[in-house]
C-alpha positions in Angstrom: -60.7 29.4 -0.9 -62.5 26.1 -0.7 -60.6 23.8 -3.2 -62.6 21.1 -4.9 -61.6 18.1 -7.0 -62.6 20.0 -10.1 -60.0 22.6 -9.4 -57.2 20.1 -9.7 -55.5 18.5 -12.6 -56.8 15.0 -13.5 -54.0 12.6 -12.5 -56.1 9.5 -12.4 -56.8 9.7 -8.7 -59.8 8.1 -7.0 -62.6 10.3 -5.8 -61.4 9.8 -2.2 -57.8 10.7 -3.1 -58.9 13.8 -5.0 -61.1 14.9 -2.0 -58.2 14.4 0.4 -55.8 16.4 -1.8 -58.4 19.2 -2.0 -58.8 19.2 1.8 -55.0 19.6 2.2 -54.8 22.3 -0.5 -57.6 24.2 1.2 -55.8 24.0 4.6 -52.5 25.1 3.0 -54.0 28.2 1.3 -55.7 29.2 4.5 -52.5 28.7 6.6 -50.4 30.6 4.1 -52.8 33.5 4.2 -53.1 33.6 8.0 -49.6 32.5 9.1 -47.3 33.2 6.3 -45.0 30.9 4.4 -42.4 30.3 7.1 -44.9 29.2 9.7 -46.9 26.9 7.3 -45.4 23.6 8.5 -46.7 20.1 7.8 -47.6 19.8 11.5 -49.8 22.9 11.3 -51.4 21.6 8.1 -52.1 18.3 9.8 -53.9 20.1 12.6 -55.9 22.4 10.2 -56.9 19.6 7.9 -57.7 17.2 10.9 -55.3 14.6 9.6 -54.1 11.7 11.7 -50.5 12.1 10.5 -48.3 14.4 8.4 -47.4 11.3 6.3 -50.8 11.8 4.6 -49.5 15.1 3.2 -46.2 13.6 2.0 -48.1 10.7 0.4 -50.2 13.0 -1.7 -47.7 15.8 -2.3 -44.2 14.6 -1.5 -42.1 17.6 -0.3 -43.1 21.0 1.0 -41.9 22.5 -2.2 -44.1 20.1 -4.2 -47.1 21.0 -2.1 -46.5 24.7 -2.8 -46.3 24.0 -6.5 -49.6 22.3 -6.2 -51.0 25.3 -4.4 -49.6 27.6 -7.1 -51.1 25.5 -9.9 -54.5 25.4 -8.3 -54.8 29.1 -7.6 -53.5 29.9 -11.1 -56.1 27.5 -12.7 -59.0 29.0 -10.7 -57.9 32.6 -11.4 -57.5 31.8 -15.2 -61.1 30.4 -15.3 -62.3 33.5 -13.4 -60.7 35.9 -15.8 -61.8 34.0 -18.9 -65.4 34.1 -17.7 -65.2 37.9 -17.4 -63.6 38.5 -20.8 -66.7 36.9 -22.4 -64.8 35.7 -25.5 -64.1 39.3 -26.6 -61.3 39.9 -29.2 -61.2 43.6 -28.5 -57.8 44.3 -27.0 -59.0 47.3 -24.9 -61.9 45.2 -23.6 -59.5 42.3 -22.7 -57.2 44.7 -20.9 -60.1 46.0 -18.8 -61.3 42.5 -18.2 -57.8 41.5 -17.0 -57.6 44.4 -14.5 -61.2 44.2 -13.2 -61.0 40.3 -13.0 -57.8 40.5 -10.9 -59.4 42.9 -8.4 -62.7 40.9 -8.4 -60.7 37.8 -7.7 -59.1 39.6 -4.7 -62.6 40.5 -3.4 -63.9 36.9 -3.8 -60.8 35.0 -2.7 -58.5 37.3 -0.6 -56.9 34.4 1.2 -55.9 32.8 -2.1 -54.3 36.1 -3.2 -52.4 36.4 0.1 -51.3 32.7 -0.2 -50.1 33.3 -3.8 -48.1 36.3 -2.7 -46.5 34.3 0.2 -45.4 31.6 -2.2 -44.2 34.1 -4.7 -42.1 36.1 -2.2 -40.9 33.3 0.1 -41.1 30.0 -1.7 -38.2 27.9 -2.8 -38.6 28.1 -6.6 -36.9 26.0 -9.2 -36.4 27.5 -12.7 -39.7 26.2 -14.0 -41.7 27.6 -11.1 -39.9 30.9 -11.3 -40.7 31.1 -15.0 -44.3 30.4 -14.2 -44.5 33.0 -11.6 -42.9 35.6 -13.8 -45.2 34.7 -16.7 -48.3 34.9 -14.4 -47.2 38.3 -13.0 -45.9 40.1 -16.1 -45.5 37.9 -19.1 -49.0 37.2 -20.2 -50.1 40.8 -20.0 -46.9 41.9 -21.8 -47.7 39.5 -24.7 -51.3 40.8 -24.8 -50.0 44.4 -25.0 -47.5 43.6 -27.7 -50.2 41.9 -29.8 -52.5 44.8 -29.3 -49.8 47.2 -30.5 -49.2 45.0 -33.6 -53.0 45.2 -34.4 -53.1 49.0 -33.9 -55.3 48.7 -30.8 -52.8 50.2 -28.5 -50.4 53.2 -28.7 -46.7 53.5 -28.5 -45.2 52.4 -25.1 -42.8 49.8 -23.8 -45.0 46.7 -23.2 -42.7 45.3 -20.5 -42.8 48.5 -18.5 -46.5 48.8 -18.9 -47.1 45.2 -17.8 -45.0 45.7 -14.7 -46.8 48.9 -13.9 -50.2 47.2 -14.2 -48.9 44.4 -11.9 -47.7 46.8 -9.3 -51.0 48.8 -9.4 -52.9 45.6 -8.8 -50.6 44.8 -5.9 -51.7 48.2 -4.6 -55.3 47.0 -4.6 -54.4 44.3 -2.1 -52.5 46.7 0.1 -55.4 49.2 0.0 -57.9 46.4 1.0 -55.6 45.4 3.9 -55.6 49.0 5.1 -59.3 49.5 4.6 -61.4 46.3 4.6 -64.5 48.4 3.7 -62.8 49.5 0.5 -65.1 49.6 -2.6 -63.1 47.2 -4.7 -65.4 47.5 -7.7 -64.9 51.2 -7.9 -61.1 50.7 -7.3 -61.0 48.3 -10.2 -62.9 50.6 -12.5 -60.6 53.4 -11.7 -57.5 51.3 -12.5 -59.1 50.0 -15.7 -59.9 53.6 -16.8 -56.4 54.7 -16.1 -54.7 52.0 -18.1 -57.2 52.1 -20.9 -56.3 55.8 -21.4 -52.6 55.1 -21.0 -52.6 52.4 -23.7 -55.0 53.9 -26.3 -53.6 54.8 -29.7 
């Protein structure tokens, strides 16, 4: 995923600083996807980003943990924008559920390296309480709240929203595993099948 200045939070940086941060974030996402969390060192990032020194990384991001938080925040922001665009401002809970599932798989198709990087950070990163809460909310919490609200509105049937949210999350993990096993996989068809399954499973 090519990170741009627009994908980052506005912290009053200069255009040059924002561009440098984007360059480092792009290199980090690519390295995480290709090498894994353990092998993504500052020295490897210096090489990938063609930097003169690793001090440039620490200047912009501080510690390795802080850099990984920035990677997490960037991917989450881009993914949220991606999902919102596919929901098309609908208020129909079944439509929103379908959009959530199909957008997740479409994001995988468009940005597979970002999805792999996110998984590396989730599985192997050194998380503080705030980051851990964000990861849990991203993976299960948001969808669980959407399902609970849909039940309150009568749009969904009777089921445990926490169990359903986790089941959807694991099914979406399966899409990534299926793509890794078969790079020619029709992800659009895969996404439709998943969306159909969970639409049926949640209907009143």
